[in-house]
N, C-alpha and C positions, 0 to 999 in steps of 0.2 A: 663582494666584488676586486677587494687586489689581491687574492687568490688567483681567482681567473687572470687577472692580468699578468700577476707573476708566471703563471705556466705559461701561456702565450707568448710571454716574452722569452723565455728559455724553446719553446716550441718551435719558434720562429727561427735559432738558428740550422733548426734540424735541415732546411732548406741548403741553408748558406753549406751545411758539412755534408748533405749529399752532391750538391754539385760538385764540392772541393774532392770525394772522394770516389766520386763517378766511373772513373777509368781505371782508379785502383783495386775495388772489390764490388765483387756483382752483385745484383739487387737484396736475393733470396739470404745469400750468405753476411750482407750487413746487416738485414732483421735478425737474424737469427743469433748474429753477434750482440747484436744493441738486445736482445731480449736474456740469451743466456747469461751476460755479466750484468744486469735490469736486478735478475734472479737471486745471482752468488753476491750481491750489494746488498738486498732485501732481508737474508736470511740473518744476518746478527741483528737486523732493526725485530724481523718480526717471528723468528724459530721458536721462540717459550710460545707467545699466545697464538702464533699455528698448532702449535701440540695440544693446549688446553685448550685451542676450537676444531679440531678436525673431525668431530663426530656432527656440528654443527655447518660445515663442508661439506661430509658425506649424505646430510640430508637435502642438502642443494645444486649436488652436482650435473645437476642438469642445465640448471640457470649460469654455472659457474660458466660451464662450455661457450654457453652461446656469450656471454660477453667476454672470454681469452677471443674465440673464435672471431667476434665484429673487432673489438678495440686493440688485441696485440695482433693477432694470426693475421689480418685480414686487411686494416686500417695501413697501417707506413707501409709493408710488403707491396701493397698496389702499388702508392705514391714512387717508391723508389722504385717499381718495374717502371711505372708511366715514366720516369725520367732519362727514359732510355730508348723513350720511342715518341714523346711532343715537346710544344715549348714549352717554356716556362711558364708563359703567357697561359697557355691554355690552361697547365695543372694549377696555377692560382686561381684561373678564373672558377674553373670547373670545382674542386674542392673549395675555395672561401665563400662563393657565392652557392653552390647547391647544398651542401650540408647544411647548412642553419635553419634552410627552408624543408630539407628533409625531416630535419631535428623536431620542424615543428609541427609536422604534420603529424607522425609518428606518435610523440605527445602527446598529439589530440587523441587522434584515435587509439592507438594502444594506450595507454591509461589514464584518459581522462582528463590533462591537462587544461586550464582553458588560457584562451591567450586574447588578452582585453586588447584596445584599440593603442595604448602607450606599448605594448609590445609589436604591435602588427606596426603604426609606426615607426618604430625605431629598428625593426628590422630592415624593411625599405628604404632607410635614410642608409643605414648599412648596406645593403645592395646594393645604391646609389654609390658610394663612396667609393666601396668594390671595381668597381667597373669604370668606374673614371681613373683611380689609378692604373689599372691592367689596358685602358685603351689608349690611354694618357691623353686624354680627351677627343678622341679621333673616333667617328659613328663611322668611317671606315673602318676602322680593324677590328670594332667587334660585328659589324656585317659580314667584314668576312672570314668571319670564324668557321673553321670545320674541324665536324669530327675525326680523330683517326683514331688508331690499335689504342696509343698511348693515352687520350681523353678518354675513353672506355675505361682503361685501365685505373684512371681517376675517379675515371664517375662513382667507380667500385668502391674505391678507399672511402670517397665522399658516402657513399650511403651505409657503409660498414661502422663508419664510426656517429652516425648520427643516430645508426643503430644501439651501439654501446653506446652516449648519451643515455640514451632514457633508460636504458636496464639496468643502467648504475641508481637513475632513481630511483629504482626498487629493490636496492641491495638492503636482504634483509638486514635490519639492527645487532641482530645479534653475534652480527661476524663484522669484526672488528677492522677497520683502516688497513691498517697495517699486513692482519693476515690476508685481506682480500686482497692486497695488491701483490701482495706472496706467491696466493695461489694461482691467479690470471697470472701473472707472471711466467711460474715454471709451466702451468698449464698448456697457454701461450708459446712457448719454445717449444714443448713437445709438438702442437701443432705444428708450427714450421719447420719441424726437423724432417718429415720426409720432402719438402720439395730444394730445404737445405741439399739432403744427400743428389736428392738426381740432378739440381743445377753444380753440383759437384764434378759429376761424371764426365762433363766438355767443356769445363770453367779453367784459368788458365790459371795456372800458380802464383798464389798472392805472397808479393812483396812487402815485406812486413815497413813498416817507420814508426819516427816516435811522430810525426805528423799521425799520420792514419791512425796509430793506437793513441791517442790524445783527443782526434773524435770520435773514436768510440767510446771513450770513459765519458767524453761528452752527451754522449746519447744514451750510454747504458746510466750514468749517474743522472743528469741533469735531464734529459728529455723524457726519461723512462721514472725514473724515483722521486724523486723534484717535483715536478708539473705534475706528475701521475695524482701525488697525494695531493697538493693544492688545488687541482682539475677536482676533481672527485668532492673533494671538502666543499668546493667552490657550488657543485653542482646540489648538494644534500642543501647547504644555506638559501640557496637563489631557485634552483627549479632547471630544470635541463635546459627547458625552452631559452631563458633568460641568458643559462651560463652559454649557451654555442652559441649567443651572438660576439662572444668576445676572440671568438674564432677569427671575426672580421678582421680584428688587429694583426693580425699575424702577416698578412702581405706587406703592411706600413712598415711593422717590425725589423719584418728581413730587410724592407729596403734601405732601413738607417743601418742596419748591421751590415749588410754589402759598401755599402758608406765606408764603416770604418772596418771592416777586415778587408774589403775587394777592391776599394778605391773605386768603385761606381760613382758615379755622379749624382750627385743630390739634387730633384729639378723643383720650381715651382710648384708644379701639379700633385709631389709628394706630398708637400706640406698643407696644400688642400685635399688634398684626398682623407689625409689622416686628422682632421679636424672634424671631417662633413660624417668620418667614421667613427669619432670619440662622441660625436653629436647624439649619434643614434643611439651610441650604448648608454650614453644617459638619457635622454627619451623610453627607452624599454627600463631602461632599471625605475625611472621616476615611477610606473606603475605597479615595477612590485615594491618600490618604498611605501606607496599610498595603500596597499594590501598589505603589506605589514604591518602598518602603524595601524589599519581598520584597526585588527584584531590583537592589539596589546590593550 
């Protein structure tokens, strides 16, 4: 639980950073720079084990391709593109509520994970908390929700992240965690490269400054290297279906970070929503704890 919480806390800053640099750098370029930096940072950490496990990676190249495509090339790129076309409310609603549902369904259908009453109840509680936060308690806001081109991009990202979470659950045990990340970061960057080159044809020149460089460092080191190490370890310990529920904490934590760094007001409904989401996580993980205790 702690590993997943650390991951989503850092990931929550992804939305704050994306909003802050939205007018300074194109979305696919942002994704390409993020993962290029993440790959470089992983090299000194994983290079030696990467060389030793190269033959194992080669055996599982098809698996690594799909993991890299879903979790690296598509997920955040879709979110960055989405931010140019749709509202923050729509992005949060789609990405944080649909991805856990997709992941749970995929885990059940494709890898045979079981969903018990605790996990299902916890997922529904988390969903209600996120909907309350995004709608600010207004039914009219939810009823007036409409899909746009940006919403479809956000939905594609949510599906991609759900696929990634399920695939990571089946990571070959012979591939170490650091080697795995270096492989998917590097391959994911290569998969983004064609889109990056096409985007550069009409993109305006980027004006580099300290703020933008620090933002990219946060994305490359924090939201990529540190968060993914924690997230993948959490999936291994408590399963894809349970871990992905922690994604519901992202809008809650993003709100807190927005208050701290963007001076946005903190409302009573934010506190209530956070309490509901945390309750949902406790309920979902109560079932997981009982299952683990039973097998000890």
